[in-house]
C-alpha positions as CSV (number, residue, x, y, z in Angstrom):
1,M,0.0,0.0,0.0
2,E,1.4,3.4,-1.0
3,F,1.8,6.0,1.8
4,N,0.0,9.2,1.1
5,P,0.9,11.8,3.8
6,T,-1.6,14.5,4.6
7,E,-0.5,17.8,3.1
8,D,-1.0,20.3,6.1
9,R,-1.4,23.9,5.0
10,D,0.2,26.8,6.8
11,P,-2.7,28.1,9.2
12,S,-1.8,31.6,8.1
13,E,-2.8,30.7,4.6
14,V,-6.3,29.5,5.5
15,T,-7.4,31.4,8.6
16,P,-9.9,34.1,7.6
17,L,-9.4,37.5,9.4
18,Q,-12.8,37.5,11.0
19,K,-12.2,34.1,12.5
20,A,-8.9,35.2,14.0
21,R,-10.6,38.2,15.4
22,R,-13.4,36.2,17.0
23,D,-10.9,33.7,18.5
24,F,-8.8,36.6,19.9
25,L,-11.7,38.5,21.5
26,Q,-13.0,35.2,23.0
27,Y,-9.5,34.7,24.5
28,K,-9.5,38.2,25.9
29,Q,-13.0,37.6,27.4
30,Q,-11.8,34.5,29.1
31,T,-8.6,35.9,30.5
32,Q,-9.3,39.6,31.3
33,K,-11.9,41.9,32.7
34,A,-15.0,42.4,30.5
35,S,-14.2,46.1,30.4
36,T,-10.6,45.5,29.3
37,A,-11.6,43.0,26.7
38,R,-14.1,45.4,25.2
39,A,-11.3,47.9,24.4
40,Y,-10.1,45.6,21.7
41,K,-13.2,45.3,19.8
42,Y,-13.3,48.4,17.7
43,P,-9.6,48.7,16.8
44,T,-9.5,45.2,15.5
45,K,-12.8,45.4,13.7
46,D,-11.7,48.6,11.9
47,F,-8.3,47.2,11.0
48,I,-9.9,44.0,9.5
49,E,-12.4,46.1,7.6
50,Y,-9.5,48.1,6.2
51,C,-7.6,44.9,5.2
52,E,-10.6,43.4,3.5
53,N,-11.1,46.6,1.5
54,V,-7.6,46.3,0.1
55,G,-7.9,42.7,-0.7
56,V,-6.4,40.9,2.3
57,S,-8.6,38.1,3.3
58,V,-6.4,35.7,5.4
59,T,-4.1,36.5,8.3
60,G,-0.9,35.5,6.5
61,D,-1.3,38.3,4.0
62,I,-1.2,40.9,6.7
63,S,2.0,43.1,6.1
64,K,3.7,45.9,7.9
65,R,2.5,48.2,5.1
66,N,-1.1,47.3,5.8
67,I,-0.7,48.2,9.4
68,T,1.1,51.5,8.7
69,K,-1.5,52.5,6.1
70,W,-4.4,51.8,8.6
71,I,-2.6,53.9,11.3
72,D,-2.3,56.7,8.7
73,Q,-6.0,56.4,8.0
74,R,-6.8,56.6,11.7
75,R,-4.7,59.8,12.0
76,E,-7.1,61.5,9.5
77,E,-10.1,60.3,11.6
78,V,-9.4,60.7,15.3
79,K,-7.3,62.5,17.9
80,P,-3.6,61.5,18.3
81,V,-4.2,60.0,21.6
82,T,-6.9,57.7,20.1
83,V,-4.6,56.7,17.3
84,H,-2.0,55.8,20.0
85,N,-4.3,53.6,21.9
86,N,-5.8,51.9,18.8
87,A,-2.4,51.1,17.6
88,K,-1.4,49.6,21.0
89,H,-4.5,47.4,21.0
90,L,-3.9,46.3,17.5
91,R,-0.2,45.3,18.4
92,V,-1.6,43.0,21.1
93,F,-3.8,41.3,18.5
94,I,-0.9,41.0,16.0
95,K,1.3,39.5,18.7
96,W,-1.4,37.0,19.7
97,M,-1.7,36.0,16.1
98,A,2.0,35.7,15.8
99,H,2.2,33.1,18.8
100,R,-0.4,31.1,16.9
101,E,1.6,31.2,13.5
102,L,-1.2,33.1,11.9
103,V,1.1,36.0,10.8
104,E,4.7,36.5,10.3
105,W,6.6,36.2,13.6
106,G,8.0,39.6,14.7
107,L,5.4,41.6,12.7
108,H,4.2,43.2,16.1
109,E,7.8,44.2,16.8
110,K,8.0,46.2,13.6
111,M,5.0,48.3,14.4
112,E,5.6,51.9,15.1
113,I,3.3,53.2,17.9
114,P,2.5,56.9,17.2
115,D,3.6,59.3,19.9
116,V,1.0,61.5,21.7
117,P,1.6,65.2,22.3
118,E,2.2,65.7,26.0
119,D,-0.9,68.0,26.3
120,E,-3.1,65.5,24.6
121,D,-2.2,62.5,26.6
122,V,-4.8,63.1,29.3
123,N,-8.6,63.1,28.9
124,Q,-9.7,66.4,30.2
125,Q,-13.4,65.5,30.8
126,V,-14.0,65.8,34.5
127,L,-16.9,66.4,36.9
128,R,-16.2,69.6,38.8
129,E,-17.1,70.1,42.5
130,G,-19.9,72.6,41.8
131,H,-21.6,70.3,39.3
132,A,-21.3,67.4,41.6
133,E,-22.7,69.2,44.5
134,S,-25.7,70.4,42.4
135,V,-26.4,66.8,41.4
136,L,-26.2,65.6,45.1
137,Q,-28.6,68.3,46.2
138,Y,-31.0,67.4,43.4
139,L,-30.9,63.7,44.4
140,D,-31.1,64.5,48.1
141,T,-34.3,66.7,47.4
142,Y,-36.1,64.6,44.7
143,H,-34.6,61.1,44.9
144,Y,-33.4,60.6,48.4
145,A,-31.9,57.3,49.1
146,S,-32.7,56.0,45.6
147,I,-30.2,53.5,44.0
148,Y,-28.7,56.3,42.0
149,H,-28.4,58.7,45.0
150,A,-26.5,56.0,46.8
151,L,-24.4,55.0,43.8
152,F,-23.6,58.7,42.9
153,Y,-22.8,59.6,46.3
154,T,-20.6,56.5,46.8
155,M,-18.5,57.3,43.6
156,W,-18.1,60.9,44.4
157,H,-17.2,60.5,48.0
158,T,-14.8,57.6,47.7
159,G,-13.4,58.2,44.2
160,C,-14.0,54.4,43.4
161,R,-14.3,53.0,39.9
162,I,-17.7,52.0,38.7
163,S,-16.4,48.3,38.7
164,G,-15.6,48.7,42.4
165,A,-19.0,50.2,43.3
166,I,-20.9,47.5,41.4
167,A,-18.7,44.8,43.0
168,L,-19.8,45.8,46.6
169,D,-22.0,43.3,48.4
170,L,-24.5,44.2,51.0
171,N,-22.2,43.0,53.8
172,D,-19.4,45.0,52.4
173,F,-21.2,48.0,53.8
174,E,-20.5,48.3,57.5
175,P,-22.2,51.1,59.2
176,S,-21.1,52.3,62.6
177,P,-22.6,54.6,65.1
178,H,-19.1,55.9,66.1
179,D,-18.2,57.8,62.9
180,D,-16.3,54.9,61.5
181,S,-18.5,53.3,58.7
182,I,-16.6,51.6,56.0
183,L,-17.0,50.1,52.6
184,K,-14.9,47.0,51.9
185,F,-13.7,46.5,48.3
186,R,-12.8,42.9,47.6
187,N,-11.5,41.1,44.5
188,R,-13.8,38.2,43.6
189,P,-12.9,37.2,40.0
190,S,-14.4,33.7,40.3
191,E,-17.8,35.2,41.2
192,G,-18.0,37.8,38.4
193,T,-16.6,40.9,40.2
194,P,-12.9,41.3,39.6
195,L,-11.3,44.5,40.7
196,K,-8.9,46.6,38.4
197,N,-5.7,45.7,40.0
198,K,-6.8,42.3,41.4
199,N,-6.0,41.7,45.0
200,K,-3.9,45.0,45.2
201,S,-7.3,46.8,44.8
202,E,-8.6,45.4,48.1
203,R,-9.0,48.0,50.7
204,D,-11.4,49.3,53.5
205,V,-12.5,52.8,52.9
206,T,-13.8,55.0,55.7
207,I,-16.9,57.0,54.6
208,S,-18.7,60.1,56.0
209,D,-21.7,60.0,58.1
210,G,-23.6,61.6,55.3
211,L,-22.9,58.8,52.9
212,A,-23.4,56.1,55.5
213,N,-26.9,57.6,56.3
214,V,-27.9,57.5,52.7
215,L,-26.7,54.1,52.2
216,S,-28.5,52.8,55.3
217,D,-31.7,54.5,54.2
218,Y,-31.3,53.0,50.7
219,V,-30.7,49.5,52.1
220,N,-33.6,49.7,54.5
221,S,-36.2,51.0,52.0
222,P,-35.9,51.3,48.2
223,R,-33.2,48.6,47.7
224,E,-34.6,45.5,46.1
225,S,-33.6,42.3,47.9
226,R,-31.9,40.2,45.1
227,E,-29.1,37.7,44.6
228,D,-26.7,37.7,41.7
229,D,-25.9,34.6,39.6
230,Y,-23.5,33.5,42.3
231,G,-25.8,33.6,45.2
232,R,-24.4,36.8,46.6
233,E,-26.4,39.9,47.7
234,P,-25.2,43.0,45.9
235,L,-25.4,46.3,47.6
236,F,-26.6,47.9,44.4
237,T,-29.4,45.9,42.9
238,V,-31.8,45.9,39.9
239,P,-34.7,43.4,39.2
240,S,-32.3,41.1,37.5
241,G,-29.8,41.0,40.3
242,R,-26.5,43.0,40.4
243,L,-26.5,46.6,38.9
244,Y,-24.6,46.3,35.6
245,R,-22.3,48.9,34.1
246,Q,-24.4,49.9,31.0
247,R,-27.4,50.7,33.2
248,A,-25.3,52.8,35.6
249,Y,-23.8,54.6,32.7
250,K,-27.1,55.6,31.1
251,N,-28.4,56.8,34.5
252,I,-25.3,58.7,35.6
253,V,-25.1,60.5,32.1
254,A,-28.7,61.4,32.4
255,L,-28.3,62.7,36.0
256,T,-25.4,65.0,35.2
257,R,-27.2,67.0,32.5
258,P,-27.0,70.5,34.0
259,C,-30.7,71.1,33.1
260,V,-31.7,68.3,35.4
261,S,-29.9,69.3,38.5
262,G,-29.9,73.1,37.9
263,G,-32.9,73.7,35.8
264,K,-30.9,75.8,33.3
265,C,-28.7,75.1,30.3
266,P,-25.2,76.6,30.4
267,L,-25.0,76.6,26.7
268,N,-28.3,78.7,26.6
269,R,-30.3,76.0,24.6
270,E,-34.0,75.9,24.7
271,I,-34.6,73.1,27.1
272,E,-38.1,72.3,25.7
273,S,-36.7,71.8,22.1
274,C,-33.3,70.1,23.1
275,E,-33.3,66.4,22.3
276,A,-30.6,65.8,24.9
277,A,-32.8,67.5,27.6
278,Q,-36.1,65.9,26.5
279,D,-35.1,62.3,25.7
280,K,-33.0,60.4,28.3
281,E,-31.7,58.1,25.6
282,Q,-30.1,61.2,23.9
283,A,-28.4,62.3,27.3
284,P,-24.9,61.5,26.0
285,S,-25.2,64.0,23.3
286,C,-25.3,66.8,26.0
287,P,-21.9,68.5,25.9
288,D,-22.0,69.1,29.6
289,S,-23.2,65.7,30.8
290,V,-20.4,63.4,32.0
291,S,-20.1,59.6,32.1
292,L,-18.8,57.3,34.8
293,H,-14.9,57.9,34.7
294,P,-15.2,61.8,34.8
295,V,-17.0,61.3,38.2
296,R,-14.0,59.4,39.5
297,K,-11.6,61.9,38.1
298,G,-13.6,64.8,39.6
299,S,-13.8,63.1,43.0
300,I,-10.0,62.5,43.1
301,T,-9.3,66.2,42.0
302,N,-11.7,67.2,44.8
303,H,-9.9,65.1,47.4
304,I,-6.6,66.9,46.4
305,N,-8.3,70.3,46.5
306,E,-9.4,69.5,50.1
307,G,-5.7,68.8,51.1
308,W,-5.5,65.1,50.9
309,P,-1.7,64.0,50.7
310,K,-1.2,62.0,47.5
311,E,0.2,58.8,49.2
312,P,-2.9,58.0,51.4
313,L,-5.2,59.2,48.6
314,S,-3.6,56.8,46.2
315,E,-4.5,54.0,48.6
316,R,-8.0,55.2,49.1
317,V,-8.8,55.5,45.3
318,D,-6.6,52.5,44.2
319,V,-4.2,54.3,41.9
320,S,-0.4,54.9,41.9
321,V,0.8,58.4,42.8
322,E,2.4,58.6,39.4
323,V,-0.8,57.9,37.6
324,L,-2.7,60.0,40.0
325,E,-0.6,63.2,39.3
326,K,-0.8,62.6,35.6
327,H,-4.3,61.5,34.9
328,Y,-6.5,62.7,37.9
329,D,-5.1,66.0,39.1
330,F,-7.3,68.6,37.4
331,R,-6.8,71.5,39.7
332,T,-6.7,74.9,38.2
333,N,-3.4,76.9,38.5
334,E,-5.0,79.1,41.1
335,R,-6.2,76.2,43.2
336,K,-2.7,74.7,43.1
337,R,-1.3,78.1,44.3
338,Q,-3.8,78.2,47.1
339,N,-2.9,74.7,48.1
340,R,0.8,75.5,48.2
341,R,0.1,78.6,50.2
342,E,-1.4,76.5,53.0
343,F,2.1,75.2,53.6
344,L,3.6,78.7,54.1
345,H,4.6,79.7,57.7
346,E,3.2,82.8,59.1
C-alpha cells in the first residue's frame, strides 16, 4: 500500500481575518475583565475592515504596510491619543496571532506606535465640584436614598471606579454609630466581580456620616432584595440582580445633564426643544453631561483640593501616585497656588 501523507497547509494561509478576530476576542474575554476585553473590539474590527477593503482576506497576507496605512488612515479620523491607543491594542492582536503562527513572527515588533503630544495624553473631561454638589442636592431633594443617589454619592465620596461600586455586596457596607463606617472593596474574580488591580485593589474605605446615612436608608427601604448569579447579595441591585455597568452609565449620564440638577442650560439652549434634555436616551449628546470615569476623576481632584496627601489618597482610590498626578489632578493653576500657600509659615 502506498503511503500518502496529509498535506497540512500553513494556518496563516487558510485562517480568515474575521475568525482570527473572533478567537482573539474570546481569548480576551476569558482571560481579562470584560471592560478591558471590550477595548479591543473596535480597533481590531476597523483594521480588519481596512484589510478586506484592500484585498487581504487571510491572516498570512497581513503586512507591515497594511498596518502602517491603517494607522495613517486613523490619523485622519481621530485624535492622536486615540490613534496611539488603537495602535497599541492592534499590536496585542498581531502578537497574539504571531504566537499562533497566523502572521509573520516579529510583525508586532515592527509596528511603530505613534507618539502623543504631551498636552493631549490626558482626557480632560472631569466632573467639577460645583456640578457634583448640584447633582447631590437634586438627588437629596427629589430622589433621596434611591439607588442612583446612593451610587453617585458613593462614587463621588470615595473616588472608586464604577466596577468597584458594582462589586460591593450588602455585607461590604459596615455602618457604625461611632463615625467609623466603612466600605470594603474585595476582589472576587471567580464570582463575576474582579477589581481593576486584582488583590492589590482590596481595601477598606472610611466614609462620611452623610454617605453612611444615605446608604443605610437606601438599604432599609428602596433597595430590592436580590441575589446575583453566584448567590451573593449585591449592595446595588436591579430586578435582574446586580447593577450592571451599562445601566449605571445611562443613568449617571442622564443625571449629570445640567438642566436636570440646575434647571438651566449653560449653553443657553431651549430646554423644551433640546433632544438631549427631553429624551433620556439622547443624554450622552449633551456636551456638559459626564459619564462614569469623569465622576471618579472629579472626585480625586476634589480630594486633592481638600488637602489630601497623595500617598494616602492613592491607597483610598486605588491608583499609583504617578498615575494620580498625570491623569487625575485637574486642579486649576489658582487652586494649586492656594494649596501650596497653606504650607507657608506665618
